[in-house]
CHARMM-style PDB file with segment names, atoms N, HN, CA, C and O in Angstrom:
ATOM      1  N   MET     1    -146.189 -56.110  33.999  1.00  0.00      PROA
ATOM      2  CA  MET     1    -147.083 -56.205  35.718  1.00  0.00      PROA
ATOM      3  C   MET     1    -148.490 -56.159  35.271  1.00  0.00      PROA
ATOM      4  O   MET     1    -148.726 -55.678  34.162  1.00  0.00      PROA
ATOM      5  N   SER     2    -149.236 -56.506  35.842  1.00  0.00      PROA
ATOM      6  HN  SER     2    -149.044 -56.897  36.742  1.00  0.00      PROA
ATOM      7  CA  SER     2    -150.628 -56.250  35.889  1.00  0.00      PROA
ATOM      8  C   SER     2    -150.854 -55.273  36.966  1.00  0.00      PROA
ATOM      9  O   SER     2    -149.995 -55.200  37.845  1.00  0.00      PROA
ATOM     10  N   PHE     3    -151.954 -54.464  37.024  1.00  0.00      PROA
ATOM     11  HN  PHE     3    -152.651 -54.523  36.310  1.00  0.00      PROA
ATOM     12  CA  PHE     3    -152.277 -53.577  38.000  1.00  0.00      PROA
ATOM     13  C   PHE     3    -153.074 -54.249  38.960  1.00  0.00      PROA
ATOM     14  O   PHE     3    -153.617 -53.625  39.872  1.00  0.00      PROA
ATOM     15  N   LEU     4    -153.198 -55.649  38.803  1.00  0.00      PROA
ATOM     16  HN  LEU     4    -152.756 -56.156  38.062  1.00  0.00      PROA
ATOM     17  CA  LEU     4    -153.914 -56.373  40.204  1.00  0.00      PROA
ATOM     18  C   LEU     4    -152.648 -57.089  40.823  1.00  0.00      PROA
ATOM     19  O   LEU     4    -152.950 -57.713  41.840  1.00  0.00      PROA
ATOM     20  N   THR     5    -151.415 -57.162  40.510  1.00  0.00      PROA
ATOM     21  HN  THR     5    -151.169 -56.656  39.684  1.00  0.00      PROA
ATOM     22  CA  THR     5    -150.289 -57.438  41.597  1.00  0.00      PROA
ATOM     23  C   THR     5    -149.794 -56.132  42.094  1.00  0.00      PROA
ATOM     24  O   THR     5    -149.677 -55.016  41.590  1.00  0.00      PROA
ATOM     25  N   PRO     6    -149.478 -56.784  43.553  1.00  0.00      PROA
ATOM     26  CA  PRO     6    -148.966 -55.671  44.452  1.00  0.00      PROA
ATOM     27  C   PRO     6    -147.694 -55.371  44.137  1.00  0.00      PROA
ATOM     28  O   PRO     6    -146.905 -56.277  43.869  1.00  0.00      PROA
ATOM     29  N   LYS     7    -147.333 -54.107  44.125  1.00  0.00      PROA
ATOM     30  HN  LYS     7    -147.974 -53.371  44.343  1.00  0.00      PROA
ATOM     31  CA  LYS     7    -145.757 -53.360  43.863  1.00  0.00      PROA
ATOM     32  C   LYS     7    -145.095 -54.023  45.125  1.00  0.00      PROA
ATOM     33  O   LYS     7    -145.511 -54.230  46.265  1.00  0.00      PROA
ATOM     34  N   ALA     8    -143.814 -54.299  44.437  1.00  0.00      PROA
ATOM     35  HN  ALA     8    -143.476 -54.131  43.511  1.00  0.00      PROA
ATOM     36  CA  ALA     8    -142.608 -54.839  45.196  1.00  0.00      PROA
ATOM     37  C   ALA     8    -142.017 -53.836  46.349  1.00  0.00      PROA
ATOM     38  O   ALA     8    -141.846 -52.676  45.975  1.00  0.00      PROA
ATOM     39  N   PRO     9    -141.732 -54.100  47.515  1.00  0.00      PROA
ATOM     40  CA  PRO     9    -141.590 -53.179  48.364  1.00  0.00      PROA
ATOM     41  C   PRO     9    -139.842 -52.916  47.771  1.00  0.00      PROA
ATOM     42  O   PRO     9    -139.156 -53.656  47.067  1.00  0.00      PROA
ATOM     43  N   PRO    10    -139.601 -51.933  48.219  1.00  0.00      PROA
ATOM     44  CA  PRO    10    -138.169 -51.158  47.872  1.00  0.00      PROA
ATOM     45  C   PRO    10    -137.245 -52.365  48.660  1.00  0.00      PROA
ATOM     46  O   PRO    10    -137.657 -53.035  49.607  1.00  0.00      PROA
ATOM     47  N   PRO    11    -135.837 -52.478  48.006  1.00  0.00      PROA
ATOM     48  CA  PRO    11    -134.794 -53.131  48.695  1.00  0.00      PROA
ATOM     49  C   PRO    11    -134.417 -52.503  49.761  1.00  0.00      PROA
ATOM     50  O   PRO    11    -134.381 -51.274  49.696  1.00  0.00      PROA
ATOM     51  N   PRO    12    -133.968 -53.300  51.253  1.00  0.00      PROA
ATOM     52  CA  PRO    12    -133.587 -52.524  51.999  1.00  0.00      PROA
ATOM     53  C   PRO    12    -132.367 -51.833  51.915  1.00  0.00      PROA
ATOM     54  O   PRO    12    -131.701 -52.188  50.943  1.00  0.00      PROA
ATOM     55  N   PRO    13    -131.747 -50.780  52.759  1.00  0.00      PROA
ATOM     56  CA  PRO    13    -130.911 -49.836  52.149  1.00  0.00      PROA
ATOM     57  C   PRO    13    -129.706 -50.922  52.634  1.00  0.00      PROA
ATOM     58  O   PRO    13    -129.899 -51.911  53.340  1.00  0.00      PROA
ATOM     59  N   PRO    14    -128.320 -50.446  52.031  1.00  0.00      PROA
ATOM     60  CA  PRO    14    -127.183 -51.180  52.479  1.00  0.00      PROA
ATOM     61  C   PRO    14    -126.763 -51.011  53.754  1.00  0.00      PROA
ATOM     62  O   PRO    14    -127.122 -49.962  54.289  1.00  0.00      PROA
ATOM     63  N   PRO    15    -126.019 -51.850  54.464  1.00  0.00      PROA
ATOM     64  CA  PRO    15    -125.560 -51.854  55.685  1.00  0.00      PROA
ATOM     65  C   PRO    15    -124.523 -50.699  55.647  1.00  0.00      PROA
ATOM     66  O   PRO    15    -124.069 -50.295  54.576  1.00  0.00      PROA
ATOM     67  N   PRO    16    -124.127 -50.131  56.967  1.00  0.00      PROA
ATOM     68  CA  PRO    16    -123.216 -49.237  56.937  1.00  0.00      PROA
ATOM     69  C   PRO    16    -122.095 -49.434  56.633  1.00  0.00      PROA
ATOM     70  O   PRO    16    -122.045 -50.645  56.420  1.00  0.00      PROA
ATOM     71  N   PRO    17    -120.954 -48.931  56.438  1.00  0.00      PROA
ATOM     72  CA  PRO    17    -119.732 -49.462  56.139  1.00  0.00      PROA
ATOM     73  C   PRO    17    -119.087 -49.768  57.208  1.00  0.00      PROA
ATOM     74  O   PRO    17    -119.553 -49.196  58.193  1.00  0.00      PROA
ATOM     75  N   PRO    18    -117.836 -50.716  57.514  1.00  0.00      PROA
ATOM     76  CA  PRO    18    -117.366 -51.197  58.684  1.00  0.00      PROA
ATOM     77  C   PRO    18    -116.472 -50.022  59.009  1.00  0.00      PROA
ATOM     78  O   PRO    18    -116.111 -49.218  58.150  1.00  0.00      PROA
ATOM     79  N   PRO    19    -116.110 -49.951  60.356  1.00  0.00      PROA
ATOM     80  CA  PRO    19    -115.215 -48.763  61.170  1.00  0.00      PROA
ATOM     81  C   PRO    19    -114.074 -48.952  60.781  1.00  0.00      PROA
ATOM     82  O   PRO    19    -113.822 -50.144  60.606  1.00  0.00      PROA
ATOM     83  N   PRO    20    -112.983 -48.018  60.496  1.00  0.00      PROA
ATOM     84  CA  PRO    20    -111.665 -48.070  59.942  1.00  0.00      PROA
ATOM     85  C   PRO    20    -110.978 -49.120  61.272  1.00  0.00      PROA
ATOM     86  O   PRO    20    -111.310 -49.049  62.455  1.00  0.00      PROA
ATOM     87  N   VAL    21    -110.025 -50.003  60.722  1.00  0.00      PROA
ATOM     88  HN  VAL    21    -109.754 -50.061  59.761  1.00  0.00      PROA
ATOM     89  CA  VAL    21    -109.204 -50.713  61.391  1.00  0.00      PROA
ATOM     90  C   VAL    21    -108.042 -49.880  62.286  1.00  0.00      PROA
ATOM     91  O   VAL    21    -107.462 -48.905  61.809  1.00  0.00      PROA
ATOM     92  N   ASP    22    -107.821 -50.304  63.422  1.00  0.00      PROA
ATOM     93  HN  ASP    22    -108.293 -51.096  63.809  1.00  0.00      PROA
ATOM     94  CA  ASP    22    -106.849 -49.513  64.114  1.00  0.00      PROA
ATOM     95  C   ASP    22    -105.608 -50.505  64.112  1.00  0.00      PROA
ATOM     96  O   ASP    22    -105.524 -51.479  64.861  1.00  0.00      PROA
ATOM     97  N   GLU    23    -104.775 -50.178  63.291  1.00  0.00      PROA
ATOM     98  HN  GLU    23    -104.843 -49.387  62.683  1.00  0.00      PROA
ATOM     99  CA  GLU    23    -103.581 -51.397  63.330  1.00  0.00      PROA
ATOM    100  C   GLU    23    -102.590 -51.550  64.472  1.00  0.00      PROA
ATOM    101  O   GLU    23    -102.034 -52.589  64.829  1.00  0.00      PROA
ATOM    102  N   ALA    24    -102.454 -50.190  65.040  1.00  0.00      PROA
ATOM    103  HN  ALA    24    -102.906 -49.346  64.751  1.00  0.00      PROA
ATOM    104  CA  ALA    24    -101.589 -50.567  65.947  1.00  0.00      PROA
ATOM    105  C   ALA    24    -102.217 -51.048  67.321  1.00  0.00      PROA
ATOM    106  O   ALA    24    -101.502 -51.339  68.280  1.00  0.00      PROA
ATOM    107  N   ARG    25    -103.585 -51.112  67.354  1.00  0.00      PROA
ATOM    108  HN  ARG    25    -104.166 -50.875  66.575  1.00  0.00      PROA
ATOM    109  CA  ARG    25    -104.072 -51.834  68.704  1.00  0.00      PROA
ATOM    110  C   ARG    25    -104.493 -53.485  68.196  1.00  0.00      PROA
ATOM    111  O   ARG    25    -104.596 -54.422  68.987  1.00  0.00      PROA
ATOM    112  N   ALA    26    -104.638 -53.553  67.159  1.00  0.00      PROA
ATOM    113  HN  ALA    26    -104.554 -52.792  66.516  1.00  0.00      PROA
ATOM    114  CA  ALA    26    -104.704 -54.815  66.357  1.00  0.00      PROA
ATOM    115  C   ALA    26    -103.412 -55.644  67.007  1.00  0.00      PROA
ATOM    116  O   ALA    26    -103.456 -56.613  67.764  1.00  0.00      PROA
ATOM    117  N   ALA    27    -102.173 -54.906  66.433  1.00  0.00      PROA
ATOM    118  HN  ALA    27    -102.138 -54.119  65.818  1.00  0.00      PROA
ATOM    119  CA  ALA    27    -101.112 -55.474  66.464  1.00  0.00      PROA
ATOM    120  C   ALA    27    -100.736 -55.866  67.942  1.00  0.00      PROA
ATOM    121  O   ALA    27    -100.226 -56.931  68.290  1.00  0.00      PROA
ATOM    122  N   ALA    28    -101.071 -54.846  68.715  1.00  0.00      PROA
ATOM    123  HN  ALA    28    -101.486 -53.980  68.433  1.00  0.00      PROA
ATOM    124  CA  ALA    28    -100.785 -55.056  70.328  1.00  0.00      PROA
ATOM    125  C   ALA    28    -101.796 -56.235  70.838  1.00  0.00      PROA
ATOM    126  O   ALA    28    -101.313 -56.990  71.683  1.00  0.00      PROA
ATOM    127  N   LEU    29    -102.894 -56.437  70.503  1.00  0.00      PROA
ATOM    128  HN  LEU    29    -103.286 -55.824  69.817  1.00  0.00      PROA
ATOM    129  CA  LEU    29    -103.658 -57.303  70.858  1.00  0.00      PROA
ATOM    130  C   LEU    29    -103.163 -58.846  70.266  1.00  0.00      PROA
ATOM    131  O   LEU    29    -103.225 -59.910  70.882  1.00  0.00      PROA
ATOM    132  N   GLY    30    -102.820 -58.690  69.325  1.00  0.00      PROA
ATOM    133  HN  GLY    30    -102.770 -57.826  68.825  1.00  0.00      PROA
ATOM    134  CA  GLY    30    -102.221 -59.764  68.629  1.00  0.00      PROA
ATOM    135  C   GLY    30    -100.629 -60.432  69.336  1.00  0.00      PROA
ATOM    136  O   GLY    30    -100.345 -61.630  69.330  1.00  0.00      PROA
ATOM    137  N   GLU    31     -99.907 -59.527  69.804  1.00  0.00      PROA
ATOM    138  HN  GLU    31    -100.138 -58.554  69.809  1.00  0.00      PROA
ATOM    139  CA  GLU    31     -98.685 -59.838  70.699  1.00  0.00      PROA
ATOM    140  C   GLU    31     -99.196 -60.420  72.154  1.00  0.00      PROA
ATOM    141  O   GLU    31     -98.666 -61.257  72.885  1.00  0.00      PROA
ATOM    142  N   GLU    32    -100.162 -59.828  72.276  1.00  0.00      PROA
ATOM    143  HN  GLU    32    -100.593 -59.148  71.683  1.00  0.00      PROA
ATOM    144  CA  GLU    32    -100.709 -60.028  73.836  1.00  0.00      PROA
ATOM    145  C   GLU    32    -101.100 -61.552  73.899  1.00  0.00      PROA
ATOM    146  O   GLU    32    -100.763 -62.370  74.755  1.00  0.00      PROA
ATOM    147  N   ALA    33    -101.954 -61.751  72.699  1.00  0.00      PROA
ATOM    148  HN  ALA    33    -102.228 -61.086  72.004  1.00  0.00      PROA
ATOM    149  CA  ALA    33    -102.459 -63.112  72.329  1.00  0.00      PROA
ATOM    150  C   ALA    33    -101.454 -64.301  72.480  1.00  0.00      PROA
ATOM    151  O   ALA    33    -101.658 -65.342  73.105  1.00  0.00      PROA
ATOM    152  N   ILE    34    -100.354 -63.955  71.804  1.00  0.00      PROA
ATOM    153  HN  ILE    34    -100.188 -63.109  71.296  1.00  0.00      PROA
ATOM    154  CA  ILE    34     -99.143 -64.864  71.609  1.00  0.00      PROA
ATOM    155  C   ILE    34     -98.771 -64.963  72.886  1.00  0.00      PROA
ATOM    156  O   ILE    34     -99.072 -65.990  73.494  1.00  0.00      PROA
ATOM    157  N   MET    35     -98.095 -63.990  73.497  1.00  0.00      PROA
ATOM    158  HN  MET    35     -97.851 -63.155  73.003  1.00  0.00      PROA
ATOM    159  CA  MET    35     -97.540 -64.272  74.902  1.00  0.00      PROA
ATOM    160  C   MET    35     -98.623 -64.872  75.766  1.00  0.00      PROA
ATOM    161  O   MET    35     -98.106 -65.659  76.559  1.00  0.00      PROA
ATOM    162  N   ARG    36     -99.786 -64.804  75.893  1.00  0.00      PROA
ATOM    163  HN  ARG    36    -100.206 -64.165  75.249  1.00  0.00      PROA
ATOM    164  CA  ARG    36    -100.727 -65.456  76.661  1.00  0.00      PROA
ATOM    165  C   ARG    36    -100.663 -67.096  76.400  1.00  0.00      PROA
ATOM    166  O   ARG    36    -100.595 -67.956  77.278  1.00  0.00      PROA
ATOM    167  N   GLN    37    -100.694 -67.254  75.314  1.00  0.00      PROA
ATOM    168  HN  GLN    37    -100.749 -66.555  74.601  1.00  0.00      PROA
ATOM    169  CA  GLN    37    -100.293 -68.583  74.785  1.00  0.00      PROA
ATOM    170  C   GLN    37     -99.119 -69.300  75.274  1.00  0.00      PROA
ATOM    171  O   GLN    37     -99.188 -70.460  75.682  1.00  0.00      PROA
ATOM    172  N   ARG    38     -98.078 -68.641  75.237  1.00  0.00      PROA
ATOM    173  HN  ARG    38     -98.022 -67.699  74.905  1.00  0.00      PROA
ATOM    174  CA  ARG    38     -96.578 -69.236  75.245  1.00  0.00      PROA
ATOM    175  C   ARG    38     -96.629 -69.334  76.860  1.00  0.00      PROA
ATOM    176  O   ARG    38     -95.893 -70.166  77.390  1.00  0.00      PROA
ATOM    177  N   LYS    39     -97.435 -68.551  77.641  1.00  0.00      PROA
ATOM    178  HN  LYS    39     -98.033 -67.875  77.210  1.00  0.00      PROA
ATOM    179  CA  LYS    39     -97.227 -68.846  79.120  1.00  0.00      PROA
ATOM    180  C   LYS    39     -98.123 -69.845  79.509  1.00  0.00      PROA
ATOM    181  O   LYS    39     -97.897 -70.303  80.629  1.00  0.00      PROA
ATOM    182  N   MET    40     -99.002 -70.278  78.952  1.00  0.00      PROA
ATOM    183  HN  MET    40     -99.185 -69.906  78.042  1.00  0.00      PROA
ATOM    184  CA  MET    40     -99.757 -71.435  79.304  1.00  0.00      PROA
ATOM    185  C   MET    40     -98.894 -72.794  78.659  1.00  0.00      PROA
ATOM    186  O   MET    40     -99.290 -73.855  79.142  1.00  0.00      PROA
ATOM    187  N   ARG    41     -98.152 -72.884  77.984  1.00  0.00      PROA
ATOM    188  HN  ARG    41     -97.831 -72.022  77.591  1.00  0.00      PROA
ATOM    189  CA  ARG    41     -97.673 -74.068  77.474  1.00  0.00      PROA
ATOM    190  C   ARG    41     -96.554 -74.376  78.544  1.00  0.00      PROA
ATOM    191  O   ARG    41     -95.582 -73.703  78.889  1.00  0.00      PROA
ATOM    192  N   LYS    42     -97.035 -75.686  78.980  1.00  0.00      PROA
ATOM    193  HN  LYS    42     -97.824 -76.232  78.700  1.00  0.00      PROA
ATOM    194  CA  LYS    42     -96.097 -76.160  80.264  1.00  0.00      PROA
ATOM    195  C   LYS    42     -95.904 -77.689  79.953  1.00  0.00      PROA
ATOM    196  O   LYS    42     -96.881 -78.358  79.616  1.00  0.00      PROA
ATOM    197  N   GLY    43     -94.525 -78.306  80.076  1.00  0.00      PROA
ATOM    198  HN  GLY    43     -93.732 -77.762  80.350  1.00  0.00      PROA
ATOM    199  CA  GLY    43     -94.821 -79.660  79.917  1.00  0.00      PROA
ATOM    200  C   GLY    43     -94.389 -80.193  78.657  1.00  0.00      PROA
ATOM    201  O   GLY    43     -94.337 -79.489  77.648  1.00  0.00      PROA
ATOM    202  N   ARG    44     -94.084 -81.375  78.674  1.00  0.00      PROA
ATOM    203  HN  ARG    44     -94.125 -81.947  79.494  1.00  0.00      PROA
ATOM    204  CA  ARG    44     -94.144 -82.296  77.250  1.00  0.00      PROA
ATOM    205  C   ARG    44     -95.208 -82.406  76.384  1.00  0.00      PROA
ATOM    206  O   ARG    44     -95.110 -82.494  75.160  1.00  0.00      PROA
ATOM    207  N   GLY    45     -96.359 -82.400  77.113  1.00  0.00      PROA
ATOM    208  HN  GLY    45     -96.438 -82.329  78.107  1.00  0.00      PROA
ATOM    209  CA  GLY    45     -97.502 -82.437  76.191  1.00  0.00      PROA
ATOM    210  C   GLY    45     -97.761 -81.326  75.267  1.00  0.00      PROA
ATOM    211  O   GLY    45     -98.335 -81.440  74.184  1.00  0.00      PROA
ATOM    212  N   SER    46     -97.177 -79.971  75.899  1.00  0.00      PROA
ATOM    213  HN  SER    46     -96.711 -79.878  76.779  1.00  0.00      PROA
ATOM    214  CA  SER    46     -97.400 -78.826  74.748  1.00  0.00      PROA
ATOM    215  C   SER    46     -96.512 -78.513  73.897  1.00  0.00      PROA
ATOM    216  O   SER    46     -96.476 -77.387  73.400  1.00  0.00      PROA
ATOM    217  N   THR    47     -95.794 -79.314  73.645  1.00  0.00      PROA
ATOM    218  HN  THR    47     -95.824 -80.229  74.048  1.00  0.00      PROA
ATOM    219  CA  THR    47     -94.328 -79.416  72.604  1.00  0.00      PROA
ATOM    220  C   THR    47     -95.218 -79.000  71.475  1.00  0.00      PROA
ATOM    221  O   THR    47     -96.382 -79.393  71.405  1.00  0.00      PROA
ATOM    222  N   ILE    48     -94.575 -78.064  70.434  1.00  0.00      PROA
ATOM    223  HN  ILE    48     -93.629 -77.745  70.491  1.00  0.00      PROA
ATOM    224  CA  ILE    48     -95.430 -77.705  68.940  1.00  0.00      PROA
ATOM    225  C   ILE    48     -94.174 -79.182  68.323  1.00  0.00      PROA
ATOM    226  O   ILE    48     -92.962 -79.242  68.531  1.00  0.00      PROA
ATOM    227  N   VAL    49     -94.847 -79.940  67.743  1.00  0.00      PROA
ATOM    228  HN  VAL    49     -95.832 -79.891  67.574  1.00  0.00      PROA
ATOM    229  CA  VAL    49     -94.248 -80.728  66.950  1.00  0.00      PROA
ATOM    230  C   VAL    49     -94.250 -80.176  64.905  1.00  0.00      PROA
ATOM    231  O   VAL    49     -95.181 -80.578  64.208  1.00  0.00      PROA
ATOM    232  N   ALA    50     -93.583 -79.654  64.535  1.00  0.00      PROA
ATOM    233  HN  ALA    50     -92.826 -79.327  65.102  1.00  0.00      PROA
ATOM    234  CA  ALA    50     -93.402 -79.465  63.203  1.00  0.00      PROA
ATOM    235  C   ALA    50     -93.567 -80.618  62.276  1.00  0.00      PROA
ATOM    236  O   ALA    50     -93.866 -80.428  61.097  1.00  0.00      PROA
ATOM    237  N   GLY    51     -93.381 -81.810  62.772  1.00  0.00      PROA
ATOM    238  HN  GLY    51     -93.139 -81.964  63.730  1.00  0.00      PROA
ATOM    239  CA  GLY    51     -93.117 -82.755  61.592  1.00  0.00      PROA
ATOM    240  C   GLY    51     -91.864 -83.313  61.130  1.00  0.00      PROA
ATOM    241  O   GLY    51     -90.791 -82.981  61.633  1.00  0.00      PROA
ATOM    242  N   ALA    52     -91.971 -84.171  60.165  1.00  0.00      PROA
ATOM    243  HN  ALA    52     -92.843 -84.441  59.757  1.00  0.00      PROA
ATOM    244  CA  ALA    52     -90.339 -84.261  59.654  1.00  0.00      PROA
ATOM    245  C   ALA    52     -89.770 -83.362  58.988  1.00  0.00      PROA
ATOM    246  O   ALA    52     -90.490 -82.741  58.206  1.00  0.00      PROA
ATOM    247  N   LEU    53     -88.544 -83.051  59.056  1.00  0.00      PROA
ATOM    248  HN  LEU    53     -87.959 -83.555  59.691  1.00  0.00      PROA
ATOM    249  CA  LEU    53     -87.758 -81.837  58.813  1.00  0.00      PROA
ATOM    250  C   LEU    53     -87.168 -82.261  57.281  1.00  0.00      PROA
ATOM    251  O   LEU    53     -86.861 -81.309  56.562  1.00  0.00      PROA
ATOM    252  N   GLU    54     -86.979 -83.708  56.700  1.00  0.00      PROA
ATOM    253  HN  GLU    54     -87.228 -84.481  57.284  1.00  0.00      PROA
ATOM    254  CA  GLU    54     -86.346 -84.209  55.523  1.00  0.00      PROA
ATOM    255  C   GLU    54     -87.496 -84.801  54.944  1.00  0.00      PROA
ATOM    256  O   GLU    54     -88.487 -85.315  55.461  1.00  0.00      PROA
ATOM    257  N   GLY    55     -87.135 -84.609  53.673  1.00  0.00      PROA
ATOM    258  HN  GLY    55     -86.330 -84.191  53.253  1.00  0.00      PROA
ATOM    259  CA  GLY    55     -87.714 -85.647  52.826  1.00  0.00      PROA
ATOM    260  C   GLY    55     -89.291 -84.812  52.370  1.00  0.00      PROA
ATOM    261  O   GLY    55     -89.563 -83.723  51.864  1.00  0.00      PROA
ATOM    262  N   GLY    56     -89.813 -85.585  52.693  1.00  0.00      PROA
ATOM    263  HN  GLY    56     -89.592 -86.470  53.104  1.00  0.00      PROA
ATOM    264  CA  GLY    56     -91.526 -85.057  52.559  1.00  0.00      PROA
ATOM    265  C   GLY    56     -92.401 -86.264  51.870  1.00  0.00      PROA
ATOM    266  O   GLY    56     -93.249 -86.941  52.452  1.00  0.00      PROA
ATOM    267  N   ALA    57     -92.069 -86.359  50.732  1.00  0.00      PROA
ATOM    268  HN  ALA    57     -91.381 -85.809  50.259  1.00  0.00      PROA
ATOM    269  CA  ALA    57     -92.971 -86.908  49.386  1.00  0.00      PROA
ATOM    270  C   ALA    57     -92.405 -88.476  49.879  1.00  0.00      PROA
ATOM    271  O   ALA    57     -91.281 -88.712  50.320  1.00  0.00      PROA
ATOM    272  N   PRO    58     -93.312 -89.281  49.710  1.00  0.00      PROA
ATOM    273  CA  PRO    58     -92.922 -91.078  49.511  1.00  0.00      PROA
ATOM    274  C   PRO    58     -91.794 -91.232  47.847  1.00  0.00      PROA
ATOM    275  O   PRO    58     -92.039 -90.841  46.707  1.00  0.00      PROA
ATOM    276  N   THR    59     -90.771 -91.845  48.320  1.00  0.00      PROA
ATOM    277  HN  THR    59     -90.572 -92.163  49.247  1.00  0.00      PROA
ATOM    278  CA  THR    59     -90.176 -92.266  46.948  1.00  0.00      PROA
ATOM    279  C   THR    59     -90.307 -93.328  46.396  1.00  0.00      PROA
ATOM    280  O   THR    59     -89.746 -93.500  45.314  1.00  0.00      PROA
ATOM    281  N   SER    60     -91.183 -94.472  47.050  1.00  0.00      PROA
ATOM    282  HN  SER    60     -91.640 -94.332  47.929  1.00  0.00      PROA
ATOM    283  CA  SER    60     -91.432 -95.743  46.779  1.00  0.00      PROA
ATOM    284  C   SER    60     -92.533 -95.791  45.250  1.00  0.00      PROA
ATOM    285  O   SER    60     -92.477 -96.609  44.332  1.00  0.00      PROA
ATOM    286  N   GLY    61     -93.356 -94.771  45.389  1.00  0.00      PROA
ATOM    287  HN  GLY    61     -93.401 -94.106  46.135  1.00  0.00      PROA
ATOM    288  CA  GLY    61     -94.038 -94.963  44.370  1.00  0.00      PROA
ATOM    289  C   GLY    61     -95.381 -95.455  44.544  1.00  0.00      PROA
ATOM    290  O   GLY    61     -96.220 -95.589  43.654  1.00  0.00      PROA
ATOM    291  N   GLN    62     -95.518 -95.728  45.852  1.00  0.00      PROA
ATOM    292  HN  GLN    62     -94.837 -95.619  46.575  1.00  0.00      PROA
ATOM    293  CA  GLN    62     -96.531 -95.851  46.243  1.00  0.00      PROA
ATOM    294  C   GLN    62     -97.381 -95.109  46.842  1.00  0.00      PROA
ATOM    295  O   GLN    62     -96.768 -94.209  47.417  1.00  0.00      PROA
ATOM    296  N   PRO    63     -98.918 -95.003  47.057  1.00  0.00      PROA
ATOM    297  CA  PRO    63     -99.649 -94.065  47.743  1.00  0.00      PROA
ATOM    298  C   PRO    63     -99.116 -94.144  49.033  1.00  0.00      PROA
ATOM    299  O   PRO    63     -98.519 -95.195  49.265  1.00  0.00      PROA
ATOM    300  N   PRO    64     -99.173 -93.211  50.060  1.00  0.00      PROA
ATOM    301  CA  PRO    64     -98.800 -93.341  51.270  1.00  0.00      PROA
ATOM    302  C   PRO    64     -99.796 -94.080  52.270  1.00  0.00      PROA
ATOM    303  O   PRO    64    -100.961 -94.076  51.871  1.00  0.00      PROA
ATOM    304  N   THR    65     -99.560 -94.744  53.550  1.00  0.00      PROA
ATOM    305  HN  THR    65     -98.614 -94.748  53.873  1.00  0.00      PROA
ATOM    306  CA  THR    65    -100.637 -95.229  54.225  1.00  0.00      PROA
ATOM    307  C   THR    65    -100.585 -94.763  55.516  1.00  0.00      PROA
ATOM    308  O   THR    65     -99.912 -93.812  55.913  1.00  0.00      PROA
ATOM    309  N   LEU    66    -101.195 -95.346  56.049  1.00  0.00      PROA
ATOM    310  HN  LEU    66    -101.742 -96.118  55.726  1.00  0.00      PROA
ATOM    311  CA  LEU    66    -101.381 -94.549  57.661  1.00  0.00      PROA
ATOM    312  C   LEU    66    -100.298 -94.829  58.651  1.00  0.00      PROA
ATOM    313  O   LEU    66    -100.157 -94.342  59.773  1.00  0.00      PROA
ATOM    314  N   MET    67     -99.493 -95.785  57.971  1.00  0.00      PROA
ATOM    315  HN  MET    67     -99.607 -96.181  57.060  1.00  0.00      PROA
ATOM    316  CA  MET    67     -98.437 -96.361  58.842  1.00  0.00      PROA
ATOM    317  C   MET    67     -97.053 -95.446  58.495  1.00  0.00      PROA
ATOM    318  O   MET    67     -96.127 -95.451  59.305  1.00  0.00      PROA
ATOM    319  N   GLY    68     -96.989 -94.846  57.539  1.00  0.00      PROA
ATOM    320  HN  GLY    68     -97.741 -94.842  56.881  1.00  0.00      PROA
ATOM    321  CA  GLY    68     -96.028 -94.345  56.659  1.00  0.00      PROA
ATOM    322  C   GLY    68     -95.806 -94.501  55.603  1.00  0.00      PROA
ATOM    323  OT1 GLY    68     -94.868 -93.906  55.074  1.00  0.00      PROA
TER     324      GLY     68
END
């Protein structure tokens, strides 16, 4: 470094560590969110569809298409 170049400023201090996680409160909030979501489900349009329960991979040897 030359004496004509300015000195680089020191790096900023590291951020403070995150606060500890309250496991009991997190579990309670999670349960509450699940219950709230279940209460909002009504009718046929909100049915959870898991997909086909059998098979899974096509057996014909051809790549799958949009129509199955």
